[in-house]
Biopython code that builds the backbone (N, CA, C, O; Angstrom):
import numpy as np
from Bio.PDB.StructureBuilder import StructureBuilder

atoms = [
    (1, "MET", "N", (7.983, 8.645, 8.095)),
    (1, "MET", "CA", (7.291, 9.173, 6.940)),
    (1, "MET", "C", (6.715, 8.017, 6.133)),
    (1, "MET", "O", (7.404, 7.448, 5.286)),
    (2, "PRO", "N", (5.491, 7.675, 6.380)),
    (2, "PRO", "CA", (4.904, 6.538, 5.677)),
    (2, "PRO", "C", (4.467, 6.856, 4.256)),
    (2, "PRO", "O", (4.179, 8.002, 3.910)),
    (3, "ILE", "N", (4.429, 5.817, 3.453)),
    (3, "ILE", "CA", (3.899, 5.910, 2.100)),
    (3, "ILE", "C", (2.498, 5.309, 2.138)),
    (3, "ILE", "O", (2.320, 4.171, 2.573)),
    (4, "PHE", "N", (1.514, 6.064, 1.689)),
    (4, "PHE", "CA", (0.134, 5.609, 1.670)),
    (4, "PHE", "C", (-0.324, 5.398, 0.234)),
    (4, "PHE", "O", (0.180, 6.036, -0.691)),
    (5, "GLU", "N", (-1.276, 4.504, 0.058)),
    (5, "GLU", "CA", (-1.871, 4.255, -1.250)),
    (5, "GLU", "C", (-3.243, 4.926, -1.285)),
    (5, "GLU", "O", (-3.990, 4.892, -0.308)),
    (6, "TYR", "N", (-3.561, 5.540, -2.433)),
    (6, "TYR", "CA", (-4.814, 6.276, -2.582)),
    (6, "TYR", "C", (-5.490, 5.934, -3.893)),
    (6, "TYR", "O", (-4.842, 5.463, -4.828)),
    (7, "ARG", "N", (-6.803, 6.172, -3.967)),
    (7, "ARG", "CA", (-7.567, 6.090, -5.213)),
    (7, "ARG", "C", (-8.347, 7.388, -5.358)),
    (7, "ARG", "O", (-9.023, 7.820, -4.424)),
    (8, "CYS", "N", (-8.254, 8.005, -6.520)),
    (8, "CYS", "CA", (-8.941, 9.263, -6.801)),
    (8, "CYS", "C", (-10.409, 8.974, -7.111)),
    (8, "CYS", "O", (-10.714, 8.108, -7.931)),
    (9, "ARG", "N", (-11.303, 9.687, -6.468)),
    (9, "ARG", "CA", (-12.742, 9.526, -6.727)),
    (9, "ARG", "C", (-13.140, 10.128, -8.070)),
    (9, "ARG", "O", (-14.136, 9.718, -8.666)),
    (10, "ARG", "N", (-12.379, 11.079, -8.537)),
    (10, "ARG", "CA", (-12.708, 11.795, -9.779)),
    (10, "ARG", "C", (-12.351, 10.990, -11.024)),
    (10, "ARG", "O", (-13.183, 10.827, -11.916)),
    (11, "CYS", "N", (-11.102, 10.477, -11.093)),
    (11, "CYS", "CA", (-10.665, 9.784, -12.312)),
    (11, "CYS", "C", (-10.363, 8.301, -12.093)),
    (11, "CYS", "O", (-10.130, 7.575, -13.059)),
    (12, "GLY", "N", (-10.363, 7.843, -10.847)),
    (12, "GLY", "CA", (-10.128, 6.437, -10.555)),
    (12, "GLY", "C", (-8.674, 6.008, -10.500)),
    (12, "GLY", "O", (-8.387, 4.826, -10.313)),
    (13, "ALA", "N", (-7.750, 6.947, -10.659)),
    (13, "ALA", "CA", (-6.329, 6.611, -10.638)),
    (13, "ALA", "C", (-5.922, 6.136, -9.242)),
    (13, "ALA", "O", (-6.379, 6.677, -8.235)),
    (14, "GLU", "N", (-5.060, 5.122, -9.195)),
    (14, "GLU", "CA", (-4.489, 4.669, -7.941)),
    (14, "GLU", "C", (-3.036, 5.104, -7.919)),
    (14, "GLU", "O", (-2.327, 4.984, -8.918)),
    (15, "PHE", "N", (-2.596, 5.612, -6.766)),
    (15, "PHE", "CA", (-1.234, 6.116, -6.654)),
    (15, "PHE", "C", (-0.757, 6.022, -5.221)),
    (15, "PHE", "O", (-1.549, 5.854, -4.294)),
    (16, "GLU", "N", (0.553, 6.133, -5.053)),
    (16, "GLU", "CA", (1.177, 6.148, -3.733)),
    (16, "GLU", "C", (1.721, 7.535, -3.480)),
    (16, "GLU", "O", (2.124, 8.233, -4.410)),
    (17, "GLN", "N", (1.731, 7.934, -2.217)),
    (17, "GLN", "CA", (2.287, 9.242, -1.893)),
    (17, "GLN", "C", (2.949, 9.189, -0.527)),
    (17, "GLN", "O", (2.399, 8.635, 0.425)),
    (18, "LEU", "N", (4.127, 9.769, -0.446)),
    (18, "LEU", "CA", (4.846, 9.928, 0.809)),
    (18, "LEU", "C", (4.179, 11.053, 1.581)),
    (18, "LEU", "O", (4.079, 12.170, 1.073)),
    (19, "VAL", "N", (3.722, 10.786, 2.795)),
    (19, "VAL", "CA", (2.989, 11.776, 3.573)),
    (19, "VAL", "C", (3.840, 12.177, 4.769)),
    (19, "VAL", "O", (4.210, 11.340, 5.592)),
    (20, "PHE", "N", (4.143, 13.462, 4.855)),
    (20, "PHE", "CA", (4.996, 13.965, 5.924)),
    (20, "PHE", "C", (4.225, 14.259, 7.204)),
    (20, "PHE", "O", (4.817, 14.231, 8.283)),
    (21, "SER", "N", (2.937, 14.539, 7.127)),
    (21, "SER", "CA", (2.114, 14.776, 8.311)),
    (21, "SER", "C", (0.675, 14.408, 7.993)),
    (21, "SER", "O", (0.302, 14.285, 6.826)),
    (22, "THR", "N", (-0.134, 14.230, 9.035)),
    (22, "THR", "CA", (-1.531, 13.852, 8.826)),
    (22, "THR", "C", (-2.375, 15.027, 8.350)),
    (22, "THR", "O", (-3.505, 14.826, 7.906)),
    (23, "GLU", "N", (-1.857, 16.240, 8.430)),
    (23, "GLU", "CA", (-2.616, 17.424, 8.045)),
    (23, "GLU", "C", (-2.444, 17.808, 6.577)),
    (23, "GLU", "O", (-3.189, 18.646, 6.069)),
    (24, "GLY", "N", (-1.482, 17.213, 5.899)),
    (24, "GLY", "CA", (-1.221, 17.572, 4.513)),
    (24, "GLY", "C", (-2.306, 17.074, 3.582)),
    (24, "GLY", "O", (-2.786, 15.950, 3.733)),
    (25, "ALA", "N", (-2.700, 17.896, 2.620)),
    (25, "ALA", "CA", (-3.718, 17.516, 1.643)),
    (25, "ALA", "C", (-3.072, 16.660, 0.557)),
    (25, "ALA", "O", (-1.940, 16.920, 0.147)),
    (26, "VAL", "N", (-3.784, 15.653, 0.100)),
    (26, "VAL", "CA", (-3.295, 14.765, -0.947)),
    (26, "VAL", "C", (-4.097, 15.042, -2.210)),
    (26, "VAL", "O", (-5.327, 15.101, -2.177)),
    (27, "ALA", "N", (-3.390, 15.212, -3.323)),
    (27, "ALA", "CA", (-4.043, 15.467, -4.607)),
    (27, "ALA", "C", (-3.624, 14.403, -5.611)),
    (27, "ALA", "O", (-2.493, 13.918, -5.581)),
    (28, "CYS", "N", (-4.529, 14.051, -6.485)),
    (28, "CYS", "CA", (-4.271, 13.065, -7.527)),
    (28, "CYS", "C", (-3.232, 13.619, -8.508)),
    (28, "CYS", "O", (-3.373, 14.748, -8.978)),
    (29, "PRO", "N", (-2.186, 12.837, -8.823)),
    (29, "PRO", "CA", (-1.184, 13.315, -9.773)),
    (29, "PRO", "C", (-1.701, 13.364, -11.217)),
    (29, "PRO", "O", (-1.125, 14.071, -12.044)),
    (30, "ARG", "N", (-2.770, 12.632, -11.537)),
    (30, "ARG", "CA", (-3.297, 12.605, -12.908)),
    (30, "ARG", "C", (-4.221, 13.792, -13.174)),
    (30, "ARG", "O", (-4.058, 14.497, -14.171)),
    (31, "CYS", "N", (-5.208, 14.018, -12.269)),
    (31, "CYS", "CA", (-6.210, 15.051, -12.547)),
    (31, "CYS", "C", (-6.215, 16.190, -11.514)),
    (31, "CYS", "O", (-7.011, 17.123, -11.621)),
    (32, "SER", "N", (-5.339, 16.111, -10.532)),
    (32, "SER", "CA", (-5.237, 17.110, -9.450)),
    (32, "SER", "C", (-6.475, 17.150, -8.557)),
    (32, "SER", "O", (-6.669, 18.116, -7.818)),
    (33, "GLY", "N", (-7.312, 16.118, -8.614)),
    (33, "GLY", "CA", (-8.488, 16.052, -7.756)),
    (33, "GLY", "C", (-8.098, 15.887, -6.297)),
    (33, "GLY", "O", (-7.118, 15.211, -5.983)),
    (34, "SER", "N", (-8.863, 16.503, -5.408)),
    (34, "SER", "CA", (-8.538, 16.439, -3.987)),
    (34, "SER", "C", (-9.402, 15.433, -3.229)),
    (34, "SER", "O", (-9.186, 15.213, -2.037)),
    (35, "GLN", "N", (-10.376, 14.821, -3.902)),
    (35, "GLN", "CA", (-11.209, 13.810, -3.250)),
    (35, "GLN", "C", (-10.598, 12.434, -3.512)),
    (35, "GLN", "O", (-10.823, 11.824, -4.557)),
    (36, "VAL", "N", (-9.821, 11.965, -2.541)),
    (36, "VAL", "CA", (-9.143, 10.680, -2.661)),
    (36, "VAL", "C", (-9.488, 9.807, -1.462)),
    (36, "VAL", "O", (-9.762, 10.308, -0.371)),
    (37, "ASP", "N", (-9.472, 8.506, -1.678)),
    (37, "ASP", "CA", (-9.701, 7.541, -0.614)),
    (37, "ASP", "C", (-8.386, 6.839, -0.313)),
    (37, "ASP", "O", (-7.674, 6.420, -1.226)),
    (38, "LYS", "N", (-8.067, 6.711, 0.973)),
    (38, "LYS", "CA", (-6.877, 5.969, 1.369)),
    (38, "LYS", "C", (-7.213, 4.485, 1.270)),
    (38, "LYS", "O", (-8.234, 4.032, 1.789)),
    (39, "LEU", "N", (-6.343, 3.734, 0.599)),
    (39, "LEU", "CA", (-6.561, 2.303, 0.402)),
    (39, "LEU", "C", (-5.854, 1.512, 1.497)),
    (39, "LEU", "O", (-4.872, 1.976, 2.077)),
    (40, "LEU", "N", (-6.351, 0.341, 1.767)),
    (40, "LEU", "CA", (-5.734, -0.560, 2.717)),
    (40, "LEU", "C", (-4.658, -1.330, 1.974)),
    (40, "LEU", "O", (-4.964, -2.083, 1.050)),
    (41, "SER", "N", (-3.416, -1.155, 2.358)),
    (41, "SER", "CA", (-2.327, -1.791, 1.633)),
    (41, "SER", "C", (-2.175, -3.246, 2.045)),
    (41, "SER", "O", (-2.541, -3.622, 3.158)),
    (42, "VAL", "N", (-1.637, -4.063, 1.150)),
    (42, "VAL", "CA", (-1.411, -5.476, 1.428)),
    (42, "VAL", "C", (-0.435, -5.619, 2.580)),
    (42, "VAL", "O", (-0.601, -6.506, 3.418)),
    (43, "PHE", "N", (0.564, -4.779, 2.640)),
    (43, "PHE", "CA", (1.553, -4.841, 3.717)),
    (43, "PHE", "C", (0.885, -4.627, 5.068)),
    (43, "PHE", "O", (1.238, -5.297, 6.039)),
    (44, "ALA", "N", (-0.060, -3.719, 5.149)),
    (44, "ALA", "CA", (-0.715, -3.407, 6.414)),
    (44, "ALA", "C", (-1.564, -4.560, 6.919)),
    (44, "ALA", "O", (-1.682, -4.744, 8.130)),
    (45, "VAL", "N", (-2.155, -5.336, 6.033)),
    (45, "VAL", "CA", (-3.034, -6.408, 6.472)),
    (45, "VAL", "C", (-2.340, -7.764, 6.555)),
    (45, "VAL", "O", (-2.905, -8.695, 7.129)),
    (46, "SER", "N", (-1.137, -7.909, 6.002)),
    (46, "SER", "CA", (-0.478, -9.212, 6.046)),
    (46, "SER", "C", (0.027, -9.519, 7.440)),
    (46, "SER", "O", (-0.147, -10.643, 7.912)),
    (47, "GLY", "N", (0.650, -8.560, 8.122)),
    (47, "GLY", "CA", (1.059, -8.689, 9.506)),
    (47, "GLY", "C", (1.853, -9.922, 9.863)),
    (47, "GLY", "O", (1.761, -10.377, 11.003)),
    (48, "GLY", "N", (2.628, -10.491, 8.956)),
    (48, "GLY", "CA", (3.363, -11.714, 9.238)),
    (48, "GLY", "C", (4.411, -11.598, 10.317)),
    (48, "GLY", "O", (4.851, -12.625, 10.833)),
    (49, "GLY", "N", (4.837, -10.401, 10.689)),
    (49, "GLY", "CA", (5.917, -10.236, 11.647)),
    (49, "GLY", "C", (5.609, -10.696, 13.048)),
    (49, "GLY", "O", (6.537, -11.080, 13.760)),
    (50, "ARG", "N", (4.394, -10.685, 13.483)),
    (50, "ARG", "CA", (4.070, -11.063, 14.860)),
    (50, "ARG", "C", (3.903, -12.570, 15.035)),
    (50, "ARG", "O", (4.335, -13.117, 16.049)),
    (51, "GLU", "N", (3.296, -13.239, 14.085)),
    (51, "GLU", "CA", (3.078, -14.672, 14.215)),
    (51, "GLU", "C", (4.336, -15.466, 13.901)),
    (51, "GLU", "O", (4.561, -16.528, 14.482)),
    (52, "ARG", "N", (5.145, -14.968, 13.002)),
    (52, "ARG", "CA", (6.362, -15.642, 12.577)),
    (52, "ARG", "C", (7.553, -14.835, 13.065)),
    (52, "ARG", "O", (7.407, -13.746, 13.620)),
    (53, "GLY", "N", (8.728, -15.393, 12.846)),
    (53, "GLY", "CA", (9.934, -14.635, 13.130)),
    (53, "GLY", "C", (10.029, -13.448, 12.195)),
    (53, "GLY", "O", (9.484, -13.494, 11.093)),
    (54, "VAL", "N", (10.697, -12.398, 12.596)),
    (54, "VAL", "CA", (10.757, -11.171, 11.808)),
    (54, "VAL", "C", (11.394, -11.407, 10.448)),
    (54, "VAL", "O", (10.952, -10.818, 9.462)),
    (55, "ASN", "N", (12.415, -12.247, 10.364)),
    (55, "ASN", "CA", (13.109, -12.482, 9.096)),
    (55, "ASN", "C", (12.552, -13.665, 8.320)),
    (55, "ASN", "O", (13.041, -13.960, 7.229)),
    (56, "GLU", "N", (11.555, -14.344, 8.843)),
    (56, "GLU", "CA", (10.974, -15.493, 8.166)),
    (56, "GLU", "C", (9.992, -15.033, 7.098)),
    (56, "GLU", "O", (9.080, -14.266, 7.404)),
    (57, "PRO", "N", (10.151, -15.482, 5.846)),
    (57, "PRO", "CA", (9.237, -15.037, 4.788)),
    (57, "PRO", "C", (7.845, -15.627, 4.955)),
    (57, "PRO", "O", (7.690, -16.754, 5.425)),
    (58, "GLY", "N", (6.850, -14.870, 4.572)),
    (58, "GLY", "CA", (5.466, -15.321, 4.641)),
    (58, "GLY", "C", (4.987, -15.773, 3.280)),
    (58, "GLY", "O", (5.758, -15.767, 2.321)),
    (59, "PRO", "N", (3.721, -16.166, 3.176)),
    (59, "PRO", "CA", (3.188, -16.598, 1.886)),
    (59, "PRO", "C", (3.134, -15.443, 0.893)),
    (59, "PRO", "O", (2.944, -14.291, 1.284)),
    (60, "CYS", "N", (3.298, -15.747, -0.366)),
    (60, "CYS", "CA", (3.283, -14.745, -1.423)),
    (60, "CYS", "C", (1.835, -14.459, -1.832)),
    (60, "CYS", "O", (1.009, -15.370, -1.811)),
    (61, "PRO", "N", (1.507, -13.208, -2.207)),
    (61, "PRO", "CA", (0.153, -12.895, -2.664)),
    (61, "PRO", "C", (-0.290, -13.700, -3.884)),
    (61, "PRO", "O", (-1.488, -13.828, -4.137)),
    (62, "CYS", "N", (0.664, -14.244, -4.644)),
    (62, "CYS", "CA", (0.309, -15.016, -5.840)),
    (62, "CYS", "C", (-0.165, -16.421, -5.495)),
    (62, "CYS", "O", (-0.708, -17.115, -6.354)),
    (63, "GLY", "N", (0.034, -16.852, -4.244)),
    (63, "GLY", "CA", (-0.372, -18.185, -3.831)),
    (63, "GLY", "C", (0.789, -19.127, -3.583)),
    (63, "GLY", "O", (0.588, -20.229, -3.072)),
    (64, "ALA", "N", (2.012, -18.712, -3.938)),
    (64, "ALA", "CA", (3.184, -19.550, -3.663)),
    (64, "ALA", "C", (3.382, -19.653, -2.149)),
    (64, "ALA", "O", (3.026, -18.724, -1.425)),
    (65, "PRO", "N", (3.940, -20.758, -1.659)),
    (65, "PRO", "CA", (4.082, -20.929, -0.220)),
    (65, "PRO", "C", (5.006, -19.911, 0.444)),
    (65, "PRO", "O", (4.850, -19.619, 1.629)),
    (66, "ARG", "N", (5.965, -19.370, -0.307)),
    (66, "ARG", "CA", (6.864, -18.362, 0.264)),
    (66, "ARG", "C", (7.121, -17.259, -0.743)),
    (66, "ARG", "O", (7.089, -17.482, -1.953)),
    (67, "ARG", "N", (7.375, -16.074, -0.229)),
    (67, "ARG", "CA", (7.711, -14.938, -1.095)),
    (67, "ARG", "C", (8.992, -15.249, -1.851)),
    (67, "ARG", "O", (9.898, -15.886, -1.313)),
    (68, "GLY", "N", (9.066, -14.807, -3.079)),
    (68, "GLY", "CA", (10.244, -14.999, -3.913)),
    (68, "GLY", "C", (10.193, -16.246, -4.777)),
    (68, "GLY", "O", (10.991, -16.385, -5.704)),
    (69, "MET", "N", (9.265, -17.160, -4.489)),
    (69, "MET", "CA", (9.184, -18.390, -5.275)),
    (69, "MET", "C", (8.570, -18.136, -6.660)),
    (69, "MET", "O", (8.778, -18.928, -7.579)),
    (70, "CYS", "N", (7.823, -17.046, -6.812)),
    (70, "CYS", "CA", (7.185, -16.759, -8.106)),
    (70, "CYS", "C", (7.915, -15.648, -8.845)),
    (70, "CYS", "O", (7.521, -15.285, -9.953)),
    (71, "GLY", "N", (8.958, -15.109, -8.258)),
    (71, "GLY", "CA", (9.719, -14.050, -8.904)),
    (71, "GLY", "C", (9.358, -12.661, -8.466)),
    (71, "GLY", "O", (9.917, -11.697, -8.989)),
    (72, "GLU", "N", (8.432, -12.508, -7.511)),
    (72, "GLU", "CA", (8.077, -11.161, -7.011)),
    (72, "GLU", "C", (9.149, -10.683, -6.071)),
    (72, "GLU", "O", (9.054, -9.578, -5.537)),
]
sb = StructureBuilder()
sb.init_structure("model")
sb.init_model(0)
sb.init_chain("A")
sb.init_seg("    ")
for serial, (resi, resn, name, xyz) in enumerate(atoms, 1):
    if name == "N":
        sb.init_residue(resn, " ", resi, " ")
    sb.init_atom(name, np.array(xyz, "f"), 0.0, 1.0, " ", f" {name:<3s}", serial, name[0])
structure = sb.get_structure()
């Protein structure tokens, strides 16, 4: 059951939603709009697990050489 990130086309709100199936409709929690765009998450594009060891930390989005060095 993945969690996806969305942006509402109607009000611009960004939100996350747990999606149980690909057929379920997603609605904005702020305005109940049904026109939403699925966003590309940072986790999906970082992909550090294949190039590095699975437990080895990768660079932090803030620019620090390793995750956790900036307090995230």
